Each structure stands twice: as C-alpha cells, then as structure tokens.
PASEBA-794323 format. One record per residue (C-alpha): x, y, z; residue number from 1. Coordinates in steps of 0.02 Angstrom, whole numbers, plus 32768, in hexadecimal, padded with zeros to 4 digits. Example, Ala and Ser with C-alpha at 12.3 -4.5 7.8 and 13.67 -1.06 7.14 Angstrom:
2
<atom east="8267" north="7F1F" up="8186" num="1"/>
<atom east="82AC" north="7FCB" up="8165" num="2"/>
END
This chain:
69
<atom east="60C9" north="EE03" up="BD05" num="1"/>
<atom east="601A" north="EDFD" up="BC9A" num="2"/>
<atom east="5F75" north="ED9A" up="BCC9" num="3"/>
<atom east="5F37" north="ED36" up="BC6D" num="4"/>
<atom east="5E75" north="ECAD" up="BC8E" num="5"/>
<atom east="5EA2" north="EBF4" up="BC75" num="6"/>
<atom east="5E12" north="EBA5" up="BC2A" num="7"/>
<atom east="5DB3" north="EB78" up="BCD9" num="8"/>
<atom east="5DB8" north="EC20" up="BD03" num="9"/>
<atom east="5E4D" north="EC32" up="BD70" num="10"/>
<atom east="5EB2" north="ECBE" up="BD6D" num="11"/>
<atom east="5F75" north="ECCA" up="BD65" num="12"/>
<atom east="5FF7" north="ED3A" up="BD40" num="13"/>
<atom east="608E" north="ED00" up="BCC8" num="14"/>
<atom east="612D" north="ED59" up="BCAD" num="15"/>
<atom east="6122" north="ED97" up="BBEC" num="16"/>
<atom east="61F0" north="EDA0" up="BBC4" num="17"/>
<atom east="61BB" north="ECE9" up="BBD6" num="18"/>
<atom east="6149" north="ECA8" up="BB2B" num="19"/>
<atom east="617B" north="EC87" up="BA90" num="20"/>
<atom east="60ED" north="EC63" up="BA35" num="21"/>
<atom east="6011" north="EC9C" up="BA58" num="22"/>
<atom east="5F93" north="EC2F" up="B9C3" num="23"/>
<atom east="5EE4" north="EC38" up="B9C2" num="24"/>
<atom east="5EA1" north="EB8D" up="B981" num="25"/>
<atom east="5E0C" north="EBBE" up="B9AA" num="26"/>
<atom east="5E51" north="EBAE" up="BA6D" num="27"/>
<atom east="5ED6" north="EC24" up="BAA8" num="28"/>
<atom east="5F76" north="EBB5" up="BAAE" num="29"/>
<atom east="6016" north="EC0F" up="BAF2" num="30"/>
<atom east="60C9" north="EBDD" up="BAF4" num="31"/>
<atom east="6145" north="EBEE" up="BB6D" num="32"/>
<atom east="6207" north="EBE0" up="BB42" num="33"/>
<atom east="61FF" north="EB4E" up="BB96" num="34"/>
<atom east="6190" north="EB18" up="BB3A" num="35"/>
<atom east="6120" north="EAF8" up="BBB8" num="36"/>
<atom east="6087" north="EB23" up="BB71" num="37"/>
<atom east="5FBE" north="EB6D" up="BBB4" num="38"/>
<atom east="5F19" north="EB92" up="BB67" num="39"/>
<atom east="5ED1" north="EC13" up="BBBB" num="40"/>
<atom east="5E12" north="EC85" up="BB8A" num="41"/>
<atom east="5E6C" north="ED10" up="BB5E" num="42"/>
<atom east="5E97" north="ED41" up="BAB2" num="43"/>
<atom east="5F22" north="ED5E" up="BA5A" num="44"/>
<atom east="5EF4" north="EE0A" up="BA3E" num="45"/>
<atom east="5EE3" north="EE37" up="BAEA" num="46"/>
<atom east="5F82" north="EDEC" up="BB10" num="47"/>
<atom east="5FEB" north="EE40" up="BAA7" num="48"/>
<atom east="5F8B" north="EEF1" up="BAF8" num="49"/>
<atom east="5FDB" north="EEB0" up="BB9F" num="50"/>
<atom east="606B" north="EE82" up="BB62" num="51"/>
<atom east="6073" north="EF23" up="BB01" num="52"/>
<atom east="6057" north="EF7F" up="BBBB" num="53"/>
<atom east="60B2" north="EF1B" up="BC1D" num="54"/>
<atom east="6154" north="EF5C" up="BBB2" num="55"/>
<atom east="610D" north="F00B" up="BBCB" num="56"/>
<atom east="6130" north="EFFC" up="BC6D" num="57"/>
<atom east="61B9" north="EFA4" up="BC68" num="58"/>
<atom east="6215" north="F016" up="BC03" num="59"/>
<atom east="61E5" north="F09C" up="BC1D" num="60"/>
<atom east="6255" north="F121" up="BC8F" num="61"/>
<atom east="6232" north="F172" up="BD45" num="62"/>
<atom east="61F3" north="F201" up="BD00" num="63"/>
<atom east="619D" north="F21C" up="BDB0" num="64"/>
<atom east="6242" north="F262" up="BE01" num="65"/>
<atom east="628B" north="F306" up="BDF5" num="66"/>
<atom east="630C" north="F32D" up="BD85" num="67"/>
<atom east="63BB" north="F366" up="BDDF" num="68"/>
<atom east="6404" north="F3D2" up="BD8C" num="69"/>
END
C-alpha cells in the first residue's frame, strides 16, 4: 500500500497495483483499473517514487534469514 493525500488534506492508503493511470491536469488525477478516480495533492513524481519503493519491498527476496547449507 502507498499513502496519498486528498485535496482536503485527508491521508489514505491505496493498493498501487490497482492504478491504471496518473495524470497532472494540473491537479493529479489517479484512475484505477475499475475506472474510479481520485484527485490528490501528491505529484505524479511522488506517486511514481512511492510505487517504485513499494515494488522494491514486495519483490525483494528475504535476505535477512540465514540460508541452509
């Protein structure tokens, strides 16, 4: 999940796997695969950075556990 901020300042979390598009018109509009739209204060760049970080965390192998040899 990544956090976003609505135009009224309320923060919420969204599953970034459901994001279809992010547009700047100049407000940032997020469209989900369900076609639901959100207008947020976050910039498209901030959203992209959060998505990248989310993917790093979810795809990173569990390296903190010792391997059996």
